[in-house]
N, C-alpha and C positions, 0 to 999 in steps of 0.2 A: 199619417199619410193622407194625401189629398187626391181626389179624382177630378179630372177636367175633361169636358166633352161638349160637343154640340149635338143635340138630339132633335128628331122631328116629333110629331104628335104621338107616334107609336114607339118612341124611345129608340128609333133606328139611328145608326151612326154612319153607315157606309154601304157602298155597293161596288162590287168588283174592285175592291182594294182602293177605293177613292172616297173622299168625303162626299156627302150628299150635296152640299152647296158650300160655296166660299163667301163668307160675309166679312168684309174688311174689319168691322169693329169687333167681331168675334176673334179674328186672327190677332188683332191688336191686344185684346184682353189676354189671349193665350200667351203672347210674347211677354206682356207685362207681368203676368202671374208666374211664368216658368223660368224666365231669364235669371241666371245666377243660381239656379236650383238643380236638383236631380230629376231627370225625366226617365220613366220606365215604360218600355214598349216591347211589343213583339217584333220579329223580323219583318213581317209584311208591312207593319206600320212604318218602320224605318225606310223600307224600299219604296213607300208611297211618297216620301219627301223628294224635293227637287234633287236630282242626281243620286238619290238613295243615300244621301250624306246625313250624318248626325246634325242635330240642331246646334247652332253656334251659341257660345256663352252659357252652356249647360253641361252637366255631366250626363251623358246618354248611357243608359243601361238597357241592353237588348237581350231578350230571351229567344233562343232558337234551339231546336233539337239537333241542328246540323253542327257537328263537332269541328268541321273544317271552316266554318263561317268566320270571317274576320272583317272588321271595318275599322279604318283609322279613326282615332279619337272617340271610340266607343268601348265600353266594357261589355263583353259578351259572356253570357251565362247560358247553361244548357239544360237546366232543370228547375222546377219550382223550388227545390231545396237549395240549390246553388244560388238562385235569385234571392231567397230569403236570407241566406248567409251574407250575401253582398250588401243587402239593404241594412243589415245590422251595423255597418260601418258609418252610417249617416244618421243625422238627426231626423226623426220621422216627419217633423214639420217642414223639412226641406224637400221632401219627396212628392212628386206629382206623377200619377199614373195617367198615361196619355193614349193607351189603346194597344191593340184593338180589342175586339169583343172578348176573346179568351183571357187576355191579360186583365181586363176590367173585372171579369167574373172571378178570376183567381184571387185578385188583391182587394176587391171591394170589401170583403169581411174585415180586412185589416185597416181600412180607411175610416177617418172620423169627420171628414169635410169633403164636400163636392161642389165644384163650380160648373154649372150646367147652363149652356145657352139653349133655351127651349124655343124651337122654331115652329110656328103655327102653320104647319103644312105636313102632308103625308107624302113620302117618297117611296119609290121602288127601292128595296134594300135587302141586303143579305147579311148584315151585321147589326147587332143591337146592343144597347147598354142596359144594365139592370134597371128596371122601373123603380126609381126611388119613391115615387108617389104611392106605389102599392106595397112598400115595405115599411111597416110600422116603426122600425128602428131608425128610420131617417125622417127628419123634420125640416120642412122648408122654413128657413130663417129670414131670408131676404129675397126680394124680387124687384128688379128695376121697373121703371116705366116701360111701356111698350115702345119698341124701336121698329123702324122700317128700313129695309134695304130693297130698293126697287119695289116689287109688290109683296115682299115677304115681311111678315110681322114676327118679332121675336122678343124675348126677355132674357135678361141675365138673372139666374137664380143661384142662391147659395143654400146648401143643405148641410145639416150637422147630424151626426149620429147621436141619438139620445142614450 
Protein backbone atom coordinates (compact mmCIF):
# COMPACT_ATOMS: atom_id res chain seq x y z
CA UNK A 1 0.00 0.00 0.00
CA UNK A 2 1.00 3.58 -0.58
CA UNK A 3 0.56 6.79 1.39
CA UNK A 4 0.01 10.11 -0.37
CA UNK A 5 -0.14 13.51 1.34
CA UNK A 6 0.97 17.12 1.31
CA UNK A 7 2.68 18.17 4.56
CA UNK A 8 4.15 21.36 5.95
CA UNK A 9 7.47 21.72 7.83
CA UNK A 10 5.88 20.13 10.92
CA UNK A 11 4.23 17.26 8.99
CA UNK A 12 0.87 19.00 9.41
CA UNK A 13 -1.80 18.09 6.85
CA UNK A 14 -4.95 19.99 7.76
CA UNK A 15 -6.90 22.45 9.81
CA UNK A 16 -10.63 22.32 10.56
CA UNK A 17 -11.11 19.47 8.05
CA UNK A 18 -9.49 21.35 5.17
CA UNK A 19 -6.14 21.05 3.43
CA UNK A 20 -3.60 23.61 4.60
CA UNK A 21 -3.08 24.94 1.08
CA UNK A 22 -4.07 24.03 -2.46
CA UNK A 23 -1.13 23.75 -4.86
CA UNK A 24 -2.24 22.97 -8.43
CA UNK A 25 0.77 20.77 -9.29
CA UNK A 26 0.26 18.80 -6.04
CA UNK A 27 -3.41 18.24 -6.97
CA UNK A 28 -2.29 17.16 -10.46
CA UNK A 29 0.20 14.66 -9.02
CA UNK A 30 -2.48 13.33 -6.65
CA UNK A 31 -4.87 12.78 -9.59
CA UNK A 32 -2.16 11.14 -11.73
CA UNK A 33 -1.07 8.76 -8.95
CA UNK A 34 -4.54 7.75 -7.69
CA UNK A 35 -6.77 7.69 -10.79
CA UNK A 36 -7.74 4.14 -11.66
CA UNK A 37 -6.73 2.87 -8.21
CA UNK A 38 -8.24 2.30 -4.78
CA UNK A 39 -8.29 5.23 -2.33
CA UNK A 40 -8.82 4.72 1.40
CA UNK A 41 -10.03 7.53 3.63
CA UNK A 42 -12.02 8.44 6.70
CA UNK A 43 -15.49 9.96 6.57
CA UNK A 44 -14.28 13.49 7.36
CA UNK A 45 -11.82 13.36 4.45
CA UNK A 46 -14.63 12.32 2.09
CA UNK A 47 -16.83 15.11 3.42
CA UNK A 48 -14.06 17.65 2.73
CA UNK A 49 -14.27 16.90 -1.02
CA UNK A 50 -16.46 19.07 -3.30
CA UNK A 51 -20.06 18.10 -2.55
CA UNK A 52 -18.83 15.40 -0.16
CA UNK A 53 -18.71 13.06 -3.15
CA UNK A 54 -16.29 10.20 -3.83
CA UNK A 55 -13.37 10.82 -6.18
CA UNK A 56 -14.13 9.94 -9.79
CA UNK A 57 -12.36 7.08 -11.60
CA UNK A 58 -11.22 5.46 -8.36
CA UNK A 59 -12.68 2.90 -5.96
CA UNK A 60 -13.35 4.90 -2.79
CA UNK A 61 -13.25 3.03 0.53
CA UNK A 62 -14.45 5.06 3.50
CA UNK A 63 -14.09 4.18 7.17
CA UNK A 64 -16.72 5.52 9.57
CA UNK A 65 -18.11 4.29 12.87
CA UNK A 66 -21.58 5.53 11.80
CA UNK A 67 -23.41 2.33 10.77
CA UNK A 68 -26.11 4.35 8.95
CA UNK A 69 -23.64 6.29 6.80
CA UNK A 70 -24.09 5.70 3.08
CA UNK A 71 -22.53 7.33 0.04
CA UNK A 72 -23.27 6.48 -3.58
CA UNK A 73 -20.26 4.98 -5.40
CA UNK A 74 -18.24 4.34 -2.24
CA UNK A 75 -17.53 1.23 -0.19
CA UNK A 76 -18.32 1.99 3.46
CA UNK A 77 -16.66 0.05 6.29
CA UNK A 78 -17.21 0.52 10.01
CA UNK A 79 -14.11 -0.79 11.81
CA UNK A 80 -10.39 -1.30 11.36
CA UNK A 81 -11.01 -5.05 11.06
CA UNK A 82 -13.70 -4.57 8.40
CA UNK A 83 -11.39 -2.18 6.52
CA UNK A 84 -8.52 -4.67 6.54
CA UNK A 85 -10.86 -7.44 5.29
CA UNK A 86 -12.06 -5.17 2.45
CA UNK A 87 -8.46 -4.29 1.49
CA UNK A 88 -7.60 -8.00 1.11
CA UNK A 89 -9.77 -7.98 -2.05
CA UNK A 90 -7.27 -5.75 -3.88
CA UNK A 91 -3.66 -5.83 -5.03
CA UNK A 92 -1.81 -3.85 -2.35
CA UNK A 93 0.11 -1.96 -5.07
CA UNK A 94 -3.22 -0.47 -6.19
CA UNK A 95 -4.16 1.00 -2.79
CA UNK A 96 -3.50 4.64 -1.82
CA UNK A 97 -4.18 5.88 1.71
CA UNK A 98 -5.35 9.49 1.39
CA UNK A 99 -6.25 10.55 4.94
CA UNK A 100 -7.03 11.90 7.38
CA UNK A 101 -4.70 11.69 10.34
CA UNK A 102 -6.25 8.67 12.08
CA UNK A 103 -6.41 6.66 8.83
CA UNK A 104 -2.77 7.52 8.03
CA UNK A 105 -1.69 6.43 11.52
CA UNK A 106 -3.75 3.23 11.36
CA UNK A 107 -2.48 2.11 7.94
CA UNK A 108 1.05 3.56 7.83
CA UNK A 109 2.55 0.38 9.36
CA UNK A 110 1.08 -1.61 6.43
CA UNK A 111 2.43 0.72 3.73
CA UNK A 112 5.71 0.37 1.86
CA UNK A 113 5.81 3.55 -0.23
CA UNK A 114 4.86 7.19 0.39
CA UNK A 115 4.44 10.13 -1.99
CA UNK A 116 4.83 13.31 0.06
CA UNK A 117 4.61 16.91 -1.13
CA UNK A 118 6.79 18.74 1.39
CA UNK A 119 5.84 22.41 1.72
CA UNK A 120 8.49 24.76 3.13
CA UNK A 121 6.10 26.63 5.42
CA UNK A 122 4.50 26.17 8.85
CA UNK A 123 0.73 26.44 9.13
CA UNK A 124 -1.75 26.48 11.97
CA UNK A 125 -2.98 22.89 11.98
CA UNK A 126 -4.95 20.33 13.94
CA UNK A 127 -4.11 17.23 11.87
CA UNK A 128 -0.69 15.70 11.25
CA UNK A 129 0.93 12.97 9.19
CA UNK A 130 3.45 10.59 10.78
CA UNK A 131 6.92 12.15 10.48
CA UNK A 132 8.67 9.77 8.07
CA UNK A 133 12.00 11.60 8.46
CA UNK A 134 11.99 10.67 12.17
CA UNK A 135 11.14 7.01 11.50
CA UNK A 136 14.24 4.90 10.69
CA UNK A 137 12.09 2.33 8.84
CA UNK A 138 11.37 4.94 6.12
CA UNK A 139 14.05 6.11 3.67
CA UNK A 140 13.84 9.11 1.34
CA UNK A 141 14.44 7.64 -2.14
CA UNK A 142 13.71 10.56 -4.47
CA UNK A 143 13.17 14.27 -4.17
CA UNK A 144 12.26 16.66 -6.97
CA UNK A 145 13.85 19.99 -7.68
CA UNK A 146 12.36 22.77 -5.60
CA UNK A 147 9.09 24.09 -7.03
CA UNK A 148 7.33 27.37 -6.34
CA UNK A 149 3.63 28.23 -6.24
CA UNK A 150 3.15 31.93 -5.59
CA UNK A 151 5.51 32.41 -2.61
CA UNK A 152 5.46 28.77 -1.45
CA UNK A 153 8.40 26.46 -2.05
CA UNK A 154 7.82 22.71 -2.09
CA UNK A 155 9.30 19.42 -3.29
CA UNK A 156 7.81 16.10 -4.29
CA UNK A 157 9.39 13.32 -2.23
CA UNK A 158 9.13 9.55 -2.46
CA UNK A 159 9.87 7.36 0.54
CA UNK A 160 10.20 3.60 0.80
CA UNK A 161 10.01 1.39 3.84
CA UNK A 162 13.31 -0.44 4.31
